[in-house]
Structures are given as structure tokens and as C-alpha cells.
MMTF fields as JSON, N, C-alpha, C and O atoms, coordinates in Angstrom:
{
  "mmtfVersion": "1.0.0",
  "mmtfProducer": "UNKNOWN",
  "numBonds": 239,
  "numAtoms": 240,
  "numGroups": 60,
  "numChains": 1,
  "numModels": 1,
  "chainsPerModel": [1],
  "groupsPerChain": [60],
  "chainIdList": ["A"],
  "bondAtomList": [4, 2, 8, 6, 12, 10, 16, 14, 20, 18, 24, 22, 28, 26, 32, 30, 36, 34, 40, 38, 44, 42, 48, 46, 52, 50, 56, 54, 60, 58, 64, 62, 68, 66, 72, 70, 76, 74, 80, 78, 84, 82, 88, 86, 92, 90, 96, 94, 100, 98, 104, 102, 108, 106, 112, 110, 116, 114, 120, 118, 124, 122, 128, 126, 132, 130, 136, 134, 140, 138, 144, 142, 148, 146, 152, 150, 156, 154, 160, 158, 164, 162, 168, 166, 172, 170, 176, 174, 180, 178, 184, 182, 188, 186, 192, 190, 196, 194, 200, 198, 204, 202, 208, 206, 212, 210, 216, 214, 220, 218, 224, 222, 228, 226, 232, 230, 236, 234],
  "bondOrderList": [1, 1, 1, 1, 1, 1, 1, 1, 1, 1, 1, 1, 1, 1, 1, 1, 1, 1, 1, 1, 1, 1, 1, 1, 1, 1, 1, 1, 1, 1, 1, 1, 1, 1, 1, 1, 1, 1, 1, 1, 1, 1, 1, 1, 1, 1, 1, 1, 1, 1, 1, 1, 1, 1, 1, 1, 1, 1, 1],
  "groupList": [{"groupName": "MET", "atomNameList": ["N", "CA", "C", "O"], "elementList": ["N", "C", "C", "O"], "formalChargeList": [0, 0, 0, 0], "bondAtomList": [1, 0, 2, 1, 3, 2], "bondOrderList": [1, 1, 2], "singleLetterCode": "M", "chemCompType": "L-PEPTIDE LINKING"}, {"groupName": "GLN", "atomNameList": ["N", "CA", "C", "O"], "elementList": ["N", "C", "C", "O"], "formalChargeList": [0, 0, 0, 0], "bondAtomList": [1, 0, 2, 1, 3, 2], "bondOrderList": [1, 1, 2], "singleLetterCode": "Q", "chemCompType": "L-PEPTIDE LINKING"}, {"groupName": "HIS", "atomNameList": ["N", "CA", "C", "O"], "elementList": ["N", "C", "C", "O"], "formalChargeList": [0, 0, 0, 0], "bondAtomList": [1, 0, 2, 1, 3, 2], "bondOrderList": [1, 1, 2], "singleLetterCode": "H", "chemCompType": "L-PEPTIDE LINKING"}, {"groupName": "ALA", "atomNameList": ["N", "CA", "C", "O"], "elementList": ["N", "C", "C", "O"], "formalChargeList": [0, 0, 0, 0], "bondAtomList": [1, 0, 2, 1, 3, 2], "bondOrderList": [1, 1, 2], "singleLetterCode": "A", "chemCompType": "L-PEPTIDE LINKING"}, {"groupName": "LEU", "atomNameList": ["N", "CA", "C", "O"], "elementList": ["N", "C", "C", "O"], "formalChargeList": [0, 0, 0, 0], "bondAtomList": [1, 0, 2, 1, 3, 2], "bondOrderList": [1, 1, 2], "singleLetterCode": "L", "chemCompType": "L-PEPTIDE LINKING"}, {"groupName": "ARG", "atomNameList": ["N", "CA", "C", "O"], "elementList": ["N", "C", "C", "O"], "formalChargeList": [0, 0, 0, 0], "bondAtomList": [1, 0, 2, 1, 3, 2], "bondOrderList": [1, 1, 2], "singleLetterCode": "R", "chemCompType": "L-PEPTIDE LINKING"}, {"groupName": "THR", "atomNameList": ["N", "CA", "C", "O"], "elementList": ["N", "C", "C", "O"], "formalChargeList": [0, 0, 0, 0], "bondAtomList": [1, 0, 2, 1, 3, 2], "bondOrderList": [1, 1, 2], "singleLetterCode": "T", "chemCompType": "L-PEPTIDE LINKING"}, {"groupName": "TYR", "atomNameList": ["N", "CA", "C", "O"], "elementList": ["N", "C", "C", "O"], "formalChargeList": [0, 0, 0, 0], "bondAtomList": [1, 0, 2, 1, 3, 2], "bondOrderList": [1, 1, 2], "singleLetterCode": "Y", "chemCompType": "L-PEPTIDE LINKING"}, {"groupName": "SER", "atomNameList": ["N", "CA", "C", "O"], "elementList": ["N", "C", "C", "O"], "formalChargeList": [0, 0, 0, 0], "bondAtomList": [1, 0, 2, 1, 3, 2], "bondOrderList": [1, 1, 2], "singleLetterCode": "S", "chemCompType": "L-PEPTIDE LINKING"}, {"groupName": "ILE", "atomNameList": ["N", "CA", "C", "O"], "elementList": ["N", "C", "C", "O"], "formalChargeList": [0, 0, 0, 0], "bondAtomList": [1, 0, 2, 1, 3, 2], "bondOrderList": [1, 1, 2], "singleLetterCode": "I", "chemCompType": "L-PEPTIDE LINKING"}, {"groupName": "ASP", "atomNameList": ["N", "CA", "C", "O"], "elementList": ["N", "C", "C", "O"], "formalChargeList": [0, 0, 0, 0], "bondAtomList": [1, 0, 2, 1, 3, 2], "bondOrderList": [1, 1, 2], "singleLetterCode": "D", "chemCompType": "L-PEPTIDE LINKING"}, {"groupName": "VAL", "atomNameList": ["N", "CA", "C", "O"], "elementList": ["N", "C", "C", "O"], "formalChargeList": [0, 0, 0, 0], "bondAtomList": [1, 0, 2, 1, 3, 2], "bondOrderList": [1, 1, 2], "singleLetterCode": "V", "chemCompType": "L-PEPTIDE LINKING"}, {"groupName": "GLU", "atomNameList": ["N", "CA", "C", "O"], "elementList": ["N", "C", "C", "O"], "formalChargeList": [0, 0, 0, 0], "bondAtomList": [1, 0, 2, 1, 3, 2], "bondOrderList": [1, 1, 2], "singleLetterCode": "E", "chemCompType": "L-PEPTIDE LINKING"}, {"groupName": "GLY", "atomNameList": ["N", "CA", "C", "O"], "elementList": ["N", "C", "C", "O"], "formalChargeList": [0, 0, 0, 0], "bondAtomList": [1, 0, 2, 1, 3, 2], "bondOrderList": [1, 1, 2], "singleLetterCode": "G", "chemCompType": "PEPTIDE LINKING"}, {"groupName": "PRO", "atomNameList": ["N", "CA", "C", "O"], "elementList": ["N", "C", "C", "O"], "formalChargeList": [0, 0, 0, 0], "bondAtomList": [1, 0, 2, 1, 3, 2], "bondOrderList": [1, 1, 2], "singleLetterCode": "P", "chemCompType": "L-PEPTIDE LINKING"}],
  "groupTypeList": [0, 1, 1, 2, 3, 4, 5, 6, 3, 4, 6, 4, 7, 1, 5, 8, 6, 9, 10, 11, 12, 6, 3, 3, 5, 6, 3, 13, 11, 10, 14, 3, 5, 4, 1, 5, 3, 11, 10, 5, 11, 13, 13, 5, 6, 8, 6, 14, 6, 3, 10, 11, 12, 5, 11, 14, 11, 13, 3, 10],
  "groupIdList": [1, 2, 3, 4, 5, 6, 7, 8, 9, 10, 11, 12, 13, 14, 15, 16, 17, 18, 19, 20, 21, 22, 23, 24, 25, 26, 27, 28, 29, 30, 31, 32, 33, 34, 35, 36, 37, 38, 39, 40, 41, 42, 43, 44, 45, 46, 47, 48, 49, 50, 51, 52, 53, 54, 55, 56, 57, 58, 59, 60],
  "secStructList": [7, 2, 2, 2, 2, 2, 2, 2, 2, 2, 2, 2, 2, 2, 6, 6, 1, 1, 7, 2, 2, 2, 2, 2, 2, 2, 2, 6, 1, 7, 2, 2, 2, 2, 2, 2, 2, 2, 2, 2, 2, 6, 1, 7, 7, 1, 7, 7, 4, 4, 4, 1, 7, 7, 7, 7, 7, 7, 7, 7],
  "xCoordList": [385.135, 384.639, 383.518, 382.577, 383.6, 382.567, 381.209, 380.187, 381.182, 379.915, 379.268, 378.057, 380.083, 379.563, 379.04, 377.973, 379.773, 379.347, 378.042, 377.17, 377.909, 376.676, 375.498, 374.428, 375.677, 374.591, 374.197, 373.012, 375.2, 374.911, 374.145, 373.135, 374.624, 373.957, 372.548, 371.622, 372.383, 371.068, 370.107, 368.957, 370.574, 369.737, 369.343, 368.181, 370.291, 369.987, 368.991, 368.101, 369.141, 368.194, 366.812, 365.804, 366.762, 365.473, 364.72, 363.491, 365.442, 364.807, 364.588, 364.215, 364.823, 364.631, 365.521, 365.171, 366.672, 367.625, 368.404, 368.711, 368.724, 369.44, 368.784, 368.061, 369.038, 368.45, 369.315, 370.419, 368.8, 369.475, 370.849, 371.783, 370.991, 372.275, 373.323, 374.467, 372.931, 373.852, 374.21, 375.366, 373.228, 373.482, 374.458, 375.381, 374.255, 375.147, 376.565, 377.532, 376.688, 378.006, 378.692, 379.896, 377.936, 378.473, 378.986, 380.026, 378.255, 378.624, 379.692, 380.273, 379.947, 380.932, 380.418, 381.191, 379.103, 378.5, 377.641, 377.359, 377.227, 376.353, 374.91, 374.553, 374.089, 372.711, 371.907, 371.043, 372.173, 371.433, 371.723, 370.813, 372.973, 373.312, 372.615, 372.077, 372.622, 371.955, 370.462, 369.857, 369.867, 368.433, 368.129, 367.093, 369.002, 368.804, 368.829, 368.042, 369.732, 369.798, 368.51, 367.99, 368.002, 366.74, 365.613, 364.803, 365.56, 364.508, 364.592, 363.565, 365.808, 365.999, 365.498, 364.926, 365.714, 365.34, 363.962, 363.506, 363.309, 361.936, 361.667, 360.625, 362.539, 362.25, 362.399, 362.996, 361.848, 361.93, 361.046, 360.029, 361.448, 360.754, 360.099, 359.424, 360.261, 359.653, 359.247, 359.351, 358.785, 358.303, 359.453, 360.585, 359.165, 360.205, 360.751, 360.073, 361.975, 362.656, 361.869, 361.883, 361.191, 360.449, 359.368, 358.983, 358.882, 357.835, 358.378, 357.606, 359.69, 360.322, 360.876, 361.519, 360.629, 361.156, 362.671, 363.163, 363.397, 364.859, 365.29, 364.712, 366.286, 366.806, 368.235, 369.073, 368.531, 369.891, 370.868, 370.56, 372.032, 373.079, 374.373, 374.538, 375.263, 376.562, 377.667, 377.426, 378.868, 380.034, 380.951, 381.077, 381.577, 382.5, 383.895, 384.805],
  "yCoordList": [37.644, 37.022, 36.034, 35.923, 35.314, 34.332, 34.999, 34.445, 36.173, 36.882, 37.208, 37.057, 37.659, 37.96, 36.684, 36.7, 35.588, 34.315, 33.843, 33.316, 34.029, 33.624, 34.464, 33.921, 35.77, 36.637, 36.283, 36.243, 36.025, 35.671, 34.355, 34.257, 33.351, 32.048, 32.159, 31.529, 32.945, 33.147, 33.779, 33.356, 34.775, 35.43, 34.464, 34.426, 33.689, 32.718, 31.669, 31.264, 31.231, 30.259, 30.881, 30.258, 32.098, 32.765, 32.941, 32.864, 33.174, 33.369, 32.051, 32.04, 30.932, 29.584, 29.313, 28.51, 29.981, 29.743, 28.464, 27.71, 28.221, 27.01, 26.429, 27.127, 25.137, 24.508, 24.783, 25.317, 24.411, 24.739, 24.073, 24.682, 22.839, 22.157, 22.847, 23.022, 23.237, 23.935, 25.303, 25.721, 25.996, 27.309, 27.193, 27.998, 26.21, 26.014, 25.684, 26.225, 24.81, 24.452, 25.67, 25.859, 26.489, 27.702, 28.671, 29.305, 28.78, 29.7, 29.134, 29.862, 27.835, 27.215, 26.973, 26.966, 26.773, 26.502, 25.249, 24.766, 24.73, 23.563, 24.022, 25.159, 23.134, 23.502, 24.022, 24.881, 23.523, 23.984, 25.465, 26.218, 25.884, 27.305, 28.171, 29.228, 27.729, 28.504, 28.591, 29.648, 27.497, 27.512, 28.457, 29.123, 28.534, 29.492, 30.926, 31.768, 31.195, 32.529, 32.826, 33.94, 31.842, 32.011, 32.308, 33.204, 31.564, 31.778, 33.178, 33.803, 33.67, 35.005, 36.111, 37.099, 35.944, 37.014, 36.827, 37.687, 35.721, 35.595, 34.617, 34.721, 33.682, 32.636, 33.049, 34.078, 32.228, 32.493, 33.661, 33.911, 34.388, 35.638, 35.703, 36.69, 34.714, 34.817, 33.45, 32.446, 33.429, 32.202, 31.266, 31.711, 29.97, 29.016, 29.305, 29.898, 28.88, 29.123, 28.573, 29.17, 27.458, 26.838, 27.77, 27.646, 28.692, 29.609, 30.916, 31.791, 31.05, 32.291, 32.093, 31.081, 33.054, 32.96, 33.164, 34.135, 32.243, 32.343, 33.147, 33.019, 33.956, 34.786, 34.326, 34.336, 33.922, 33.476, 34.656, 35.763, 34.394, 35.399, 34.814, 33.595, 35.645, 35.171, 36.074, 37.186, 35.59, 36.374, 36.522, 35.61, 37.668, 37.908, 37.429, 37.552],
  "zCoordList": [104.506, 103.284, 103.577, 102.79, 104.694, 104.985, 105.186, 104.78, 105.801, 106.002, 104.659, 104.494, 103.695, 102.358, 101.701, 101.087, 101.823, 101.237, 101.869, 101.178, 103.164, 103.845, 103.36, 103.083, 103.255, 102.764, 101.335, 101.002, 100.491, 99.098, 99.025, 98.328, 99.742, 99.741, 100.311, 99.801, 101.353, 101.959, 100.956, 100.839, 100.248, 99.24, 98.134, 97.729, 97.646, 96.587, 97.068, 96.32, 98.319, 98.873, 99.041, 98.706, 99.555, 99.756, 98.444, 98.414, 97.376, 96.065, 95.334, 94.161, 96.036, 95.484, 94.279, 93.415, 94.219, 93.138, 93.409, 92.485, 94.674, 95.075, 96.315, 97.027, 96.577, 97.757, 98.985, 98.874, 100.152, 101.408, 101.513, 102.036, 101.028, 101.102, 100.235, 100.655, 99.026, 98.129, 98.689, 98.627, 99.233, 99.829, 100.997, 101.122, 101.835, 102.982, 102.524, 103.059, 101.549, 101.02, 100.403, 100.578, 99.687, 99.075, 100.137, 99.958, 101.235, 102.307, 103.234, 104.039, 103.118, 103.995, 105.402, 106.361, 105.526, 106.825, 106.719, 105.623, 107.876, 107.832, 107.569, 107.876, 107.0, 106.664, 107.859, 107.687, 109.046, 110.231, 110.502, 110.848, 110.348, 110.565, 109.525, 109.854, 108.276, 107.235, 107.52, 107.337, 107.964, 108.269, 109.416, 109.4, 110.409, 111.505, 110.972, 111.404, 110.037, 109.43, 108.661, 108.725, 107.942, 107.2, 108.177, 107.941, 109.266, 110.259, 110.864, 111.129, 111.083, 111.661, 110.742, 111.204, 109.444, 108.516, 107.878, 107.124, 108.175, 107.721, 106.605, 105.958, 106.346, 105.375, 103.927, 103.609, 103.064, 101.624, 101.267, 101.914, 100.211, 99.907, 98.538, 98.247, 97.697, 96.367, 95.851, 96.555, 94.614, 94.006, 93.663, 93.472, 93.585, 93.202, 91.811, 90.972, 91.584, 90.318, 89.135, 88.059, 89.312, 88.214, 87.656, 86.493, 88.474, 88.035, 87.468, 87.074, 87.424, 86.98, 85.575, 85.293, 84.702, 83.347, 83.38, 83.954, 82.764, 82.717, 81.5, 80.42, 81.68, 80.609, 80.318, 81.219, 79.072, 78.775, 78.845, 78.405, 79.4, 79.47, 78.946, 78.913, 78.549, 78.043, 78.52, 78.988, 78.399, 78.801, 77.59, 76.773, 77.492, 76.385, 76.723, 75.904]
}
């Protein structure tokens, strides 16, 4: 489960959805470990969240 959490947090961080501290906390690792993973896979991959149009969603 931790591997899945790390991949999910890494993806969210790369897409600028969450910051590195939040991503690390979500994955259950320290920020330095998450940053090493980011460095291994090539850093952030898209524009910051502020530049992305948000779409409201709801749950039934």
C-alpha cells in the first residue's frame, strides 16, 4: 500500500496539485525521500494549479 501512496503523492506533486510537504505526509514518507523520487523521475511535469481551470465535482 505504501508504494501506491507514494506513486499517488508523487503524481499529485508533479502536477502541482499539492506541495512537497503535503505529498510526503500523504505518502507517509519524509519530504527528502519524496524529493529523491521526484529527482529520479524527472521533476514536475505540468503547469501550476493556479493556471489550470478547476471543474466542480460532486458525489451522490
